C-alpha positions as CSV (number, residue, x, y, z in Angstrom):
1,X,0.1,0.0,-0.1
2,X,3.0,2.4,0.8
3,X,4.3,1.9,-2.8
4,X,0.8,2.7,-4.2
5,X,0.7,5.9,-2.2
6,X,4.1,6.9,-3.1
7,X,3.4,6.3,-6.9
8,X,0.2,8.3,-6.7
9,X,2.1,11.4,-5.3
10,X,4.9,10.9,-7.9
11,X,2.2,11.0,-10.5
12,X,1.3,14.4,-9.3
13,X,4.8,15.8,-10.0
14,X,5.3,13.9,-13.3
15,X,4.0,16.8,-15.5
16,X,5.5,19.7,-13.3
17,X,8.8,21.1,-13.9
18,X,12.0,19.6,-12.5
19,X,13.7,21.4,-9.7
20,X,15.0,20.9,-6.2
21,X,12.2,22.8,-4.7
22,X,9.6,20.4,-6.4
23,X,11.4,17.4,-5.2
24,X,11.6,18.7,-1.5
25,X,7.7,19.5,-2.0
26,X,7.4,15.8,-3.3
27,X,9.2,14.3,-0.4
28,X,7.4,16.4,2.1
29,X,3.9,15.3,0.5
30,X,5.0,11.7,0.5
31,X,6.2,11.8,4.0
32,X,3.0,13.1,5.3
33,X,0.9,10.8,3.1
34,X,2.7,7.7,4.7
35,X,2.5,9.1,8.3
36,X,-1.2,9.6,7.7
37,X,-1.6,6.0,6.5
38,X,0.3,4.6,9.5
39,X,-2.0,6.8,11.8
40,X,-5.1,5.6,10.1
41,X,-4.3,1.8,10.2
42,X,-3.2,2.2,13.7
43,X,-6.9,3.2,14.4
44,X,-10.0,1.6,13.1
45,X,-9.6,2.1,9.5
46,X,-8.2,-0.9,7.3
47,X,-4.9,-0.4,5.1
48,X,-7.1,-0.5,1.9
49,X,-9.6,2.2,3.0
50,X,-6.8,4.5,4.3
51,X,-4.7,4.1,1.3
52,X,-7.8,4.6,-1.0
53,X,-8.8,7.9,0.7
54,X,-5.2,9.1,0.1
55,X,-5.0,8.3,-3.4
56,X,-8.4,9.6,-4.2
57,X,-7.3,13.1,-3.0
58,X,-4.1,13.0,-5.2
59,X,-6.0,14.6,-8.1
60,X,-4.0,17.8,-7.5
61,X,-1.3,19.1,-5.1
62,X,-3.8,21.5,-3.4
63,X,-6.3,18.7,-2.8
64,X,-3.6,16.2,-1.3
65,X,-2.3,19.2,1.0
66,X,-5.5,20.1,2.0
67,X,-6.4,16.4,2.9
68,X,-3.2,15.9,4.8
69,X,-3.5,19.4,6.6
70,X,-0.3,20.8,5.2
71,X,0.5,24.0,3.3
72,X,1.4,23.7,-0.4
73,X,5.1,25.0,-0.9
74,X,5.6,27.8,-3.1
75,X,8.0,27.4,-6.1
76,X,9.7,30.7,-6.9
77,X,11.5,29.3,-9.9
78,X,8.2,28.8,-11.7
79,X,7.9,32.4,-12.4
80,X,9.7,31.8,-15.7
81,X,10.0,29.3,-18.3
82,X,12.0,26.1,-17.3
83,X,15.2,25.2,-19.1
84,X,15.0,22.3,-21.5
85,X,16.5,19.0,-21.0
86,X,19.2,19.9,-23.5
87,X,20.6,22.5,-21.1
88,X,20.2,20.2,-18.0
89,X,22.2,17.4,-19.8
90,X,25.0,19.9,-20.9
91,X,25.6,21.4,-17.6
92,X,25.6,18.0,-16.0
93,X,28.2,16.7,-18.5
94,X,30.3,19.8,-17.8
95,X,30.3,19.2,-14.0
96,X,31.0,15.4,-14.6
97,X,34.1,16.0,-16.7
98,X,35.6,18.0,-13.9
99,X,34.7,15.3,-11.4
100,X,36.5,12.7,-13.7
101,X,39.5,15.0,-13.9
102,X,39.6,15.6,-10.0
103,X,39.3,11.7,-9.6
104,X,42.2,11.0,-12.1
105,X,44.5,13.5,-10.5
106,X,43.9,12.1,-6.9
107,X,44.7,8.7,-8.1
108,X,47.7,10.0,-10.0
109,X,48.8,11.8,-6.6
110,X,48.4,8.3,-4.7
111,X,50.5,6.7,-7.6
112,X,53.1,9.3,-6.7
113,X,53.1,8.3,-3.1
114,X,53.3,4.6,-3.9
115,X,56.3,5.3,-6.3
116,X,58.2,7.0,-3.3
117,X,57.1,4.1,-1.0
118,X,58.3,1.2,-3.5
119,X,61.2,2.8,-5.1
120,X,62.4,5.3,-2.8
121,X,65.5,7.3,-3.6
122,X,66.5,11.0,-3.5
123,X,65.8,11.7,-7.1
124,X,62.4,9.8,-7.0
125,X,61.5,12.0,-3.8
126,X,62.3,15.3,-5.4
127,X,60.6,14.3,-8.7
128,X,57.5,13.2,-7.0
129,X,57.2,16.1,-4.7
130,X,57.3,18.5,-7.8
131,X,54.8,16.5,-9.6
132,X,52.7,16.1,-6.5
133,X,52.7,19.8,-5.9
134,X,51.5,20.5,-9.4
135,X,48.8,17.6,-9.1
136,X,47.5,19.4,-5.8
137,X,47.3,22.6,-7.5
138,X,45.5,21.0,-10.5
139,X,42.8,19.4,-8.0
140,X,42.4,22.7,-6.3
141,X,42.0,24.5,-9.6
142,X,39.4,21.7,-10.8
143,X,37.5,21.9,-7.5
144,X,37.0,25.9,-8.1
145,X,36.2,25.3,-11.6
146,X,33.5,22.9,-10.6
147,X,31.8,25.3,-8.3
148,X,32.2,28.1,-10.9
149,X,30.4,26.0,-13.6
150,X,27.8,25.3,-11.1
151,X,27.2,29.1,-10.2
152,X,27.4,30.2,-13.7
153,X,24.7,27.6,-15.0
154,X,22.5,27.7,-12.0
155,X,22.7,24.0,-12.1
156,X,20.7,23.3,-8.8
157,X,18.7,26.5,-8.6
158,X,17.0,26.2,-12.1
159,X,13.8,24.7,-12.9
160,X,14.0,22.3,-16.0
161,X,11.4,20.5,-18.1
162,X,9.6,17.7,-16.5
163,X,11.6,15.3,-18.9
164,X,14.8,16.1,-17.0
165,X,13.2,14.3,-14.0
166,X,13.6,11.1,-15.9
167,X,17.0,11.8,-17.0
168,X,18.0,12.6,-13.4
169,X,16.6,9.4,-12.2
170,X,18.5,7.5,-14.9
171,X,21.7,9.2,-14.0
172,X,21.1,8.5,-10.3
173,X,20.4,4.7,-10.9
174,X,23.6,4.5,-13.0
175,X,25.9,5.9,-10.4
176,X,24.2,4.3,-7.5
177,X,24.7,0.8,-9.0
178,X,28.2,1.5,-10.1
179,X,29.1,3.1,-6.7
180,X,27.5,-0.1,-4.9
181,X,29.4,-2.6,-7.1
182,X,32.5,-0.7,-6.5
183,X,32.1,-0.6,-2.7
184,X,31.6,-4.3,-2.6
185,X,34.5,-5.0,-5.0
186,X,36.8,-2.7,-2.9
187,X,35.7,-4.6,0.3
188,X,36.5,-7.8,-1.2
189,X,39.9,-6.6,-2.7
190,X,41.2,-5.2,0.5
191,X,39.9,-8.4,2.4
192,X,42.0,-10.5,0.1
193,X,45.1,-8.3,0.8
194,X,44.5,-8.2,4.4
195,X,44.3,-11.9,4.6
196,X,47.3,-12.3,2.6
197,X,49.3,-10.1,4.7
198,X,48.1,-11.9,8.0
199,X,48.9,-15.2,6.6
200,X,52.4,-14.2,5.4
201,X,53.2,-13.5,9.0
202,X,51.4,-16.3,10.9
203,X,52.1,-19.3,8.4
204,X,55.0,-21.3,7.1
205,X,53.7,-21.3,3.6
206,X,54.2,-17.7,2.5
207,X,56.6,-15.0,3.4
208,X,55.9,-11.4,4.2
209,X,58.3,-10.4,1.2
210,X,56.2,-12.2,-1.2
211,X,53.1,-10.5,-0.1
212,X,55.0,-7.1,-0.5
213,X,55.7,-8.0,-4.0
214,X,52.0,-9.0,-4.5
215,X,51.1,-5.8,-3.1
216,X,53.3,-4.0,-5.4
217,X,51.9,-5.7,-8.4
218,X,48.5,-4.9,-7.1
219,X,49.0,-1.2,-7.0
220,X,47.4,-0.5,-10.4
221,X,44.3,-2.5,-9.4
222,X,44.0,-0.6,-6.1
223,X,44.4,2.7,-7.8
224,X,41.8,1.8,-10.5
225,X,39.5,0.9,-7.7
226,X,40.0,4.0,-5.9
227,X,39.5,6.0,-9.1
228,X,36.2,4.4,-9.7
229,X,34.9,4.8,-6.2
230,X,35.8,8.4,-6.1
231,X,34.3,9.2,-9.6
232,X,31.1,7.3,-8.8
233,X,30.7,8.8,-5.4
234,X,31.1,12.3,-6.6
235,X,28.9,11.8,-9.7
236,X,26.1,10.0,-7.5
237,X,26.4,12.9,-4.8
238,X,26.0,15.6,-7.4
239,X,22.7,14.2,-8.9
240,X,21.5,13.2,-5.7
241,X,21.4,16.7,-4.6
242,X,18.3,17.1,-6.7
243,X,16.4,14.4,-5.1
244,X,14.7,14.0,-1.7
245,X,16.8,13.6,1.3
246,X,15.5,10.2,2.4
247,X,17.1,8.6,-0.7
248,X,20.5,9.8,0.4
249,X,20.1,9.0,3.9
250,X,18.4,5.6,3.2
251,X,21.4,4.7,0.8
252,X,23.9,5.6,3.6
253,X,22.2,3.2,6.1
254,X,22.2,0.6,3.3
255,X,25.9,1.0,2.7
256,X,26.8,0.6,6.4
257,X,24.7,-2.6,6.6
258,X,26.5,-3.7,3.5
259,X,29.8,-3.0,4.9
260,X,28.9,-4.5,8.3
261,X,27.6,-7.8,6.6
262,X,30.7,-8.1,4.3
263,X,33.1,-7.7,7.4
264,X,31.3,-10.5,9.4
265,X,31.3,-12.7,6.1
266,X,35.2,-12.2,5.7
267,X,35.8,-12.4,9.4
268,X,34.0,-15.7,9.6
269,X,36.0,-17.2,6.9
270,X,39.3,-15.5,8.0
271,X,38.8,-17.4,11.5
272,X,37.9,-20.7,9.6
273,X,41.1,-20.5,7.3
274,X,43.3,-19.4,10.4
275,X,42.9,-22.7,12.0
276,X,43.8,-24.7,8.8
277,X,46.5,-22.2,7.7
278,X,49.5,-24.7,8.3
279,X,47.6,-27.8,7.4
280,X,47.0,-27.2,3.6
281,X,49.2,-26.0,0.7
282,X,46.1,-24.3,-1.0
283,X,45.1,-21.8,1.8
284,X,45.3,-18.9,-0.8
285,X,43.1,-20.8,-3.2
286,X,40.5,-21.1,-0.5
287,X,40.7,-17.6,0.0
288,X,40.0,-16.9,-3.6
289,X,37.1,-19.3,-3.5
290,X,35.6,-17.3,-0.6
291,X,36.1,-14.2,-2.8
292,X,34.2,-15.9,-5.6
293,X,31.4,-17.0,-3.3
294,X,31.1,-13.3,-2.1
295,X,30.6,-12.2,-5.7
296,X,27.9,-14.6,-6.1
297,X,26.1,-13.4,-3.1
298,X,26.6,-9.8,-4.6
299,X,24.7,-11.0,-7.6
300,X,21.5,-12.2,-5.7
301,X,21.8,-8.9,-3.5
302,X,21.7,-6.8,-6.7
303,X,18.6,-8.6,-7.9
304,X,16.6,-8.8,-4.7
305,X,17.5,-5.9,-2.5
306,X,19.1,-3.1,-4.5
307,X,15.6,-2.1,-5.9
308,X,14.9,-0.6,-2.6
309,X,16.9,2.5,-3.1
310,X,16.9,2.8,-7.1
311,X,14.0,3.8,-9.3
312,X,14.7,0.9,-11.7
313,X,16.9,-1.8,-10.5
314,X,17.4,-4.0,-13.6
315,X,17.3,-2.7,-17.2
316,X,18.0,-4.6,-20.3
317,X,20.3,-2.6,-22.6
318,X,21.1,-5.0,-25.5
319,X,24.0,-3.1,-26.7
320,X,25.6,-3.0,-23.2
321,X,24.8,-6.8,-22.6
322,X,26.6,-7.4,-26.0
323,X,29.7,-5.1,-25.2
324,X,30.1,-6.3,-21.8
325,X,29.7,-10.1,-22.8
326,X,32.2,-9.5,-25.5
327,X,34.6,-7.7,-23.2
328,X,34.3,-10.6,-20.6
329,X,34.8,-13.3,-23.4
330,X,37.8,-11.4,-24.6
331,X,39.3,-11.0,-21.2
332,X,38.7,-14.7,-20.3
333,X,40.1,-15.8,-23.5
334,X,43.1,-13.7,-23.2
335,X,43.6,-14.9,-19.5
336,X,43.3,-18.5,-20.8
337,X,45.8,-17.9,-23.5
338,X,48.2,-16.6,-20.9
339,X,47.8,-19.3,-18.4
340,X,50.3,-22.0,-17.7
341,X,48.7,-25.4,-18.7
342,X,50.8,-28.6,-18.4
343,X,48.3,-30.8,-20.5
344,X,51.0,-33.0,-22.1
345,X,52.5,-33.9,-18.8
346,X,50.6,-37.1,-18.4
347,X,52.2,-38.3,-21.8
348,X,55.7,-37.1,-20.7
349,X,55.5,-39.1,-17.5
350,X,55.3,-42.3,-19.8
351,X,58.4,-41.3,-21.4
352,X,61.4,-43.4,-20.6
353,X,65.2,-42.9,-21.2
354,X,66.7,-43.9,-24.4
355,X,70.0,-45.7,-24.4
356,X,73.0,-43.6,-26.0
357,X,76.8,-43.2,-25.6
358,X,77.4,-41.6,-22.4
359,X,79.6,-38.4,-22.6
360,X,81.3,-36.2,-20.2
361,X,80.1,-32.8,-20.3
362,X,81.9,-29.6,-18.6
363,X,81.3,-26.1,-18.6
364,X,83.8,-23.1,-18.6
365,X,82.6,-20.5,-16.4
366,X,84.7,-17.8,-18.1
367,X,84.1,-18.4,-21.6
368,X,80.5,-19.9,-21.6
369,X,81.9,-22.9,-23.7
370,X,80.5,-26.4,-23.1
371,X,82.8,-29.3,-23.9
372,X,81.6,-32.8,-24.6
373,X,84.1,-35.6,-24.4
374,X,83.0,-38.8,-25.8
375,X,84.5,-42.2,-26.2
376,X,82.6,-43.0,-29.2
377,X,84.2,-43.0,-32.7
378,X,81.2,-41.4,-34.4
379,X,79.2,-38.7,-32.5
380,X,75.7,-38.7,-33.6
381,X,73.7,-35.6,-33.7
382,X,70.0,-35.2,-34.3
383,X,68.6,-31.8,-35.4
384,X,64.9,-31.0,-34.3
385,X,63.3,-27.8,-35.6
386,X,59.9,-26.1,-35.6
387,X,58.4,-28.2,-33.0
388,X,55.6,-25.4,-32.3
389,X,54.4,-26.5,-28.9
390,X,51.2,-24.5,-28.4
391,X,50.5,-25.4,-24.7
392,X,46.8,-24.8,-24.8
393,X,43.6,-26.9,-24.4
394,X,43.0,-26.6,-28.1
395,X,46.5,-27.6,-29.2
396,X,47.1,-30.5,-26.6
397,X,46.5,-33.3,-29.1
398,X,48.9,-31.7,-31.7
399,X,51.5,-31.2,-29.0
400,X,51.4,-34.7,-27.9
401,X,51.7,-35.8,-31.6
402,X,54.7,-33.6,-31.8
403,X,56.3,-34.9,-28.8
404,X,55.7,-38.5,-30.1
405,X,57.2,-37.6,-33.2
406,X,60.3,-36.3,-31.5
407,X,60.6,-39.4,-29.4
408,X,60.3,-41.7,-32.4
409,X,62.9,-39.9,-34.2
410,X,65.3,-40.0,-31.1
411,X,64.4,-43.7,-30.4
412,X,65.1,-44.8,-33.9
413,X,68.3,-42.7,-34.4
414,X,69.6,-42.9,-30.9
415,X,71.8,-39.8,-31.1
416,X,74.4,-38.7,-28.7
417,X,73.1,-35.0,-28.8
418,X,70.0,-33.3,-29.8
419,X,70.0,-29.8,-31.3
420,X,66.7,-27.8,-31.4
421,X,66.9,-25.1,-33.9
422,X,64.1,-22.6,-33.1
423,X,60.4,-22.3,-32.9
424,X,60.1,-24.8,-30.0
425,X,57.1,-22.9,-28.9
426,X,54.0,-21.2,-30.9
427,X,52.5,-18.5,-28.6
428,X,50.5,-17.2,-31.5
429,X,47.3,-16.2,-30.0
430,X,44.3,-17.4,-32.0
431,X,46.4,-19.5,-34.3
432,X,47.4,-21.7,-31.3
433,X,45.0,-20.5,-28.8
434,X,47.8,-19.7,-26.6
435,X,50.1,-16.8,-25.8
436,X,52.1,-18.8,-23.2
437,X,55.8,-19.7,-24.0
438,X,56.5,-20.6,-20.5
439,X,54.9,-23.9,-19.7
440,X,55.5,-25.7,-23.0
441,X,59.2,-24.9,-22.7
442,X,59.2,-26.5,-19.2
443,X,57.4,-29.4,-20.5
444,X,59.8,-30.0,-23.3
445,X,62.7,-29.8,-20.9
446,X,60.8,-32.3,-18.7
447,X,60.5,-34.5,-21.8
448,X,64.2,-34.3,-22.8
449,X,65.1,-35.1,-19.0
450,X,63.0,-38.2,-19.2
451,X,64.8,-39.1,-22.7
452,X,68.2,-38.4,-21.0
453,X,70.1,-37.2,-23.9
454,X,72.0,-33.8,-23.8
455,X,70.4,-31.1,-26.0
456,X,71.1,-27.5,-26.7
457,X,68.6,-24.8,-28.1
458,X,68.8,-21.6,-30.1
459,X,65.8,-19.3,-31.0
460,X,63.4,-19.0,-33.8
461,X,61.1,-16.1,-34.6
462,X,58.2,-17.6,-32.7
463,X,59.7,-18.5,-29.4
464,X,59.3,-14.9,-28.1
465,X,56.4,-13.2,-29.9
466,X,55.5,-9.6,-28.9
467,X,52.3,-10.8,-26.8
468,X,53.7,-13.9,-25.4
469,X,53.8,-14.4,-21.5
470,X,57.6,-14.3,-21.3
471,X,59.5,-11.4,-23.3
472,X,63.1,-12.1,-24.6
473,X,64.9,-11.3,-21.4
474,X,62.7,-13.4,-19.2
475,X,62.8,-16.4,-21.6
476,X,66.6,-16.2,-21.5
477,X,66.5,-16.4,-17.7
478,X,64.0,-19.3,-17.8
479,X,66.4,-21.3,-20.1
480,X,69.3,-20.5,-17.7
481,X,67.2,-21.7,-14.9
482,X,66.8,-25.2,-16.6
483,X,70.2,-25.3,-18.0
484,X,73.2,-27.6,-17.2
485,X,73.7,-26.7,-13.6
486,X,70.1,-27.7,-12.8
487,X,69.1,-30.2,-15.6
488,X,72.5,-31.8,-16.3
489,X,71.4,-32.1,-19.9
490,X,70.3,-28.7,-21.4
491,X,73.5,-26.9,-22.6
492,X,72.2,-23.3,-22.6
493,X,74.8,-20.7,-22.1
494,X,74.9,-18.9,-18.8
495,X,77.1,-16.2,-20.4
496,X,77.1,-15.2,-24.0
497,X,79.1,-13.3,-26.5
498,X,78.6,-9.6,-26.4
499,X,77.0,-9.7,-30.0
500,X,73.6,-9.3,-31.6
501,X,71.0,-11.8,-30.5
502,X,70.6,-14.4,-27.9
503,X,71.9,-18.1,-27.4
504,X,74.8,-17.5,-29.5
505,X,77.3,-20.1,-28.2
506,X,80.0,-22.7,-29.2
507,X,79.9,-26.2,-28.1
508,X,83.2,-28.3,-28.6
509,X,83.1,-31.9,-29.0
510,X,86.3,-33.7,-27.9
511,X,87.4,-37.3,-28.2
512,X,88.8,-39.1,-24.9
513,X,92.5,-38.1,-25.9
514,X,91.2,-34.5,-25.9
515,X,91.5,-33.8,-29.7
516,X,88.8,-31.5,-31.1
517,X,86.5,-33.6,-33.0
518,X,83.8,-31.0,-34.0
519,X,82.8,-27.4,-33.1
520,X,79.1,-26.6,-33.0
521,X,78.1,-23.1,-33.4
522,X,74.5,-22.0,-32.4
523,X,74.0,-18.6,-33.9
524,X,70.8,-16.7,-33.3
525,X,69.1,-15.8,-36.7
526,X,67.0,-13.5,-34.8
527,X,63.2,-12.9,-35.2
528,X,61.9,-9.7,-36.6
529,X,63.6,-6.3,-37.6
530,X,62.7,-3.8,-34.8
531,X,62.7,-0.7,-37.0
532,X,61.0,-2.3,-39.9
533,X,58.0,-0.3,-41.4
534,X,56.2,-3.7,-42.4
535,X,54.9,-6.1,-39.9
536,X,56.8,-9.3,-39.2
537,X,59.7,-8.6,-41.6
538,X,62.2,-11.3,-40.7
539,X,65.6,-10.4,-39.2
540,X,68.9,-11.9,-40.2
541,X,72.3,-12.8,-38.8
542,X,74.2,-9.5,-38.0
543,X,77.7,-8.6,-39.1
544,X,79.2,-8.8,-35.4
545,X,77.8,-12.3,-35.2
546,X,79.7,-13.2,-38.3
547,X,82.9,-11.6,-37.1
548,X,82.6,-13.6,-33.7
549,X,82.2,-16.8,-35.7
550,X,85.1,-15.9,-38.1
551,X,87.4,-15.0,-34.9
552,X,86.4,-18.2,-33.3
553,X,87.0,-20.5,-35.9
554,X,90.5,-19.0,-36.7
555,X,91.3,-19.6,-33.0
556,X,90.2,-23.2,-33.4
557,X,92.1,-23.7,-36.4
558,X,95.4,-22.2,-35.0
559,X,95.0,-24.4,-31.9
560,X,94.6,-21.6,-29.5
561,X,92.6,-21.6,-26.3
562,X,88.9,-21.0,-27.4
563,X,87.2,-18.1,-25.8
564,X,83.6,-17.7,-26.4
565,X,83.5,-14.0,-25.4
566,X,85.1,-11.2,-27.7
């Protein structure tokens, strides 16, 4: 019945101009009508009878005010023609732009503070202080500009065409929903960080240093969250100044309830996880699961309860649904392409060692040269190239076929050494449904470890594509981490010649009496020309690489000690 009374009063004002004064008058009449209804049903009248009388007297503002025994409010701004909706929208957008700028500057200021905290140095301090001062001046200027626009346009003092009421209600719903979701998202984010920090101190599974690194990596997400919170809060407050005070106070109480319920929710699970913190290796996975459950509860909340403080809770906008769905699909696809998936590991676990001539391998820490000393009269080398491991859920069958082909070649030829000549992985996005060049390399290293035959690697053009998980430097460090000192069978150089490219190296093969049988040169042919105006124009072997090869061959021919480094 109360909703019917509110709708009847709202109908009275639909045809009137839109202004703060009219909205205050509507709230005053609505409050008086609800009080009249509650007093009537507390006496002999039934709810239907009481509500019916109020609704019947809602023919005009004078009638309902007379029935409720209150004085009609005088609207001084109705003495002139109300401004049109276009004027209202233009003024609102001007004010909103300034709010966006203020929010961005505030977050940029927080970013400067984070920069000082995580990269403290005298130069950083001075630079950030200068920039921070300029940003503060910018915030002050924008704040004054915001007030000046409001004064010049008389944004809250004017009366507007009645259609502006619908526009205002739409803006109010938009920023209320956005702010509500931002608040709930921020609660979840900071709860996760808090739990991570506490567990880093209290458990043996994680270190505080790891959490500091995690926080440093999460600063961008935190800053974005603060930006959206501030922007939506200021926009909602700006548009709510037109509306009745009960909506503002009612929403404030709702936010307090939400924060309290969220705090109780996370506190309960925090206590639960606290008691099992040292009994499980997956404590942080459980924490993420708790957060996912929280977001599911938010969806139910938005459907069931959010309608109490918005005009229209759920509105179907096909364009937005399509855009958000497409963005979600693209994000999930991108995340899946970047994910480490060890899907070929079950097959790799079945691979057994292949019999071959055992050689002695040594590494010169100064020159970066591997020396293979063999007792065999004929040292057999198998070359593999363009294996193209995708490492995704769609390429797993092809990856297994490629590994099986490699194993068949190795088992039939029984080489003493395997040379992998580039394009070991294929992080080509939609072509392989993968951008990951980390997991496939690790799995091939596991494969060769099980095979038990020494191997070496040099790059192709696909191993470190632009959008791949690991860039060139990170891929190089990964190969070093699984090289000879760790795996005992990958001969990847820890130090390399100071020439163009990566993995340029020399591997010497000696007989048991120390004579040089063969010299293997691994020279990076590089991937793409960086300064090329065309897309993916292939690079080439550079002059300094040729000079290094020539110099090294001359040293070998003259019987001098071989130094890989120039």
